N, C-alpha and C positions, 0 to 999 in steps of 0.2 A: 498490531500490526507485527508481522514479525518478516524483515527487509530479505530474510534469505527465500519468502515466498512468493519473492515479485519478480525473481529472477532464475536465469539455467545458464551455468558458465558454457561456454565455448569456446576451448583451449585451443587453440591454430597446432599451437610447437610442444612449449611447454610452461609453464605457467610466467618463471623469469623471459624469457626469450619471448612472449608476447606480451609482458610488461615492457622490456627493453624498446619492442617495435611501436611501440605506440610513446613512451616518450620520448624517441626518434622522430618522428612524424611530427609529434608536436614541435618539439625544436625547430623543423626545419619550416613549418608554417605556423612563425609566432604571430601573423597578422588574421589568423583564420576568427570566422565568428564560429563558439561551438553553443549547443543549446545544451543545457542542465535540466533534467529530469528527475524530480523527487514525487513522491509520495506519500504526501500529508491527513494521516486520519484515514486514507483508502482514496486521497484525491489525486487523480496526478496535475501537477504546476511543472510547465515547461516556460522557464525565458533565455533569451541570447547571453552569452558570458563570451569575455573576452580577454586574452593571456594577459598577465603583468607582469610576469617575470617565471623565467625557468631556473631553478639551480641543482643541479644535478638530480635526483630523481622526485623532486617537489617540482609541481606544478601551480603558481600561483594566480588565480582567475579573480577577474571584476564582475561582480554577481549580482542581479536584482535581490531588494531587499527582501523581497516575497522570497526566494529562491535561499537565500543564506538563512530564513529562518526555519525553513525546512531541512536545509541540508543540518542546522545548528541540532534538529531535533533526530535526524538519524543518523550523522556523522557519516556519512557517506552522499552520493548520487551518481544518478548515470550520463552518461556523456557521448551526444548524438552529433557526427560531423559527416558527410560522405568523406572525407579522409579517411575513414576508419570501413572496414569488411563487416564488422559489427558495433553492436553499442558496448561501450567501456563503462565498466565499472568500477570506482572509484573510491578511496576511502579519505574523509575528512582530517586532514591534521590539524588544523584551524580551521575558524569559521569567526568575522565578528559582523554580527548582522547591521552597526552604525554605520561601521566602514563601506560597509559591501564587499566585501572580501572574504576570500576563501583559499584552502591551498589544501591539495589534492596526493596523495600518493598511492601506493599498489594498484596499481593497472593493470585491468584483465579484460578477455573479450568474453559478451554478453548476448544474451536473449532477453526480453525482459516479457517475462511469460504474462504479466498483469493484462499487457496488450490483446491478449489473445480473449480475453474474456468478452463475452458479448455482452456484459452489462457492467455498471460503473460499481467496485462492492468498497461502503462505506461504513468506518467504524463508530460505532453508538459512545457515548457519554450520557448518563451511567449505564452500566450494561442492562437491562432490561430484565426480570426473573423473566424464567420460560420454560413450562414446562409441555414433557415430549412422552406422550400417549404413546405408547407398544406395548407389541404380543408381549413382552414380557414383565410389563405393569408400568405405570409412573415415572420417569426420572427428569429431576428439575436440574436445572443449570442457569445460565446467564448470557444472551445473546450477544458475541461481541460484533460483529458486523452482518450487513447486512445488503444483496442488491434483488433485483426483481426474479434472479433464478435461483439464490440460494443462500443460506445462514450458514452462519459459522459461532457454534455453540460451547462456552466451558463447563465442560462438566468436574465439578469439586471431589466428588467419590467414584469409584468405581465404574464403568461403563462394559456393561454386558453386551452392548447390540454389535452383530458383526453388517460387514457392507452388505446396502441393499436393502437394510431393514425399512420397511414399511412404518412409518409412525403419522402420528396426527402433532401438531405445536401451535400452543398457544404462548403469545404474548403480548404487552402492550406497550407502544411506540409515542414517547410521550412529545406533542405534535409544537409544531415553532408557531410563531405570529398568533400566539391564542385560540389556534383553533383549537378545537375538541382532541383527547388523547386518542390516538385508535387502537382500537382491539382487535387483534388480529389471530386468527385460526386457521392453519392451511395446514392440509397433507403435502407428507415429505418423504426422501426415503435417505438414507446412510450412506453417501458415497465415500467418506474417508476419516481415520480417527486416525490423529499424532498427537504425538509424546508416550513416552514408557509409561509414567506412571502422572497422576492426578496434578493438578489439572487436564483435563485432557481437552484436545482440542477436536470437535465434532464437525465437520462438516454434511451438510444436508440439502440436495438441489427440491425446489421446489416448484409449484407447477400453477401459481392463483388462479383465480377464475380472472374474470375482465375485471369485473365490479373493486377487486381486492389490487390487481394489476394497477389500475388506476388510479388509487388510494396510496399504493404503494411507490407509484412513481413521483407524486406530487409531494410524498414526504420525502424524498429521495433526495428532490430537486430544492426542495427547502431545506435540507440538512447540510445539500452543498454551499448554499447560500451563508449558512450559519458558519461553516468550515469556511470561507474564506472571508468574510467578516472577521473572524478569531486572529487569522493569519495580522491582518490589516492592523486590527485595535493591538495585536502584541506589538508590533513593528513600532508603532507612535506613542511604547509605552514611556 
């Protein structure tokens, strides 16, 4: 899941001026509790963090172990506080999960677009084989992430489809907790194609019937539990 898909920049003056303003605000409020937000395999995680030290343009934070693990994966974090007019995106210069510490640089104002979604979108591992039946024929790909309203499918060869193409998509979801695998067949509509060369990231909207919606809801809930368990297991390795 590409971190750039999660947010949109909200430059107020210039990048450098915004950066300087954010650092200045943090320096003026060293005791203020901040809230960090990260997306781990699509699952949003948010925990409080406190400022440990500020040196020039680098902010050292004491963070929760779960948050540190997600920061380690993305090398970044979103910062939320009433101190700021917008959420803040920061790049991680250093992170240590066991010490529950992270250092950040390059601050900018952003809007977290992922929060606008109606449904949570989770990454799948491994990526199920996917068959897309279209007016132009069968196209094969791999399902990268899923929500109740959409699919992100990676296509490794040419993608001749145009936006708003109607299709029928089939794939199998590996179930969790020894439940039977879920065979899915759902009508879909292509809403976006990213990347200029293979593999192409093709985003489809879906509208499952009530029965399939219940099945997908259960699967996505179980997938969230699986991701949380994975985070905790990795912390205590």
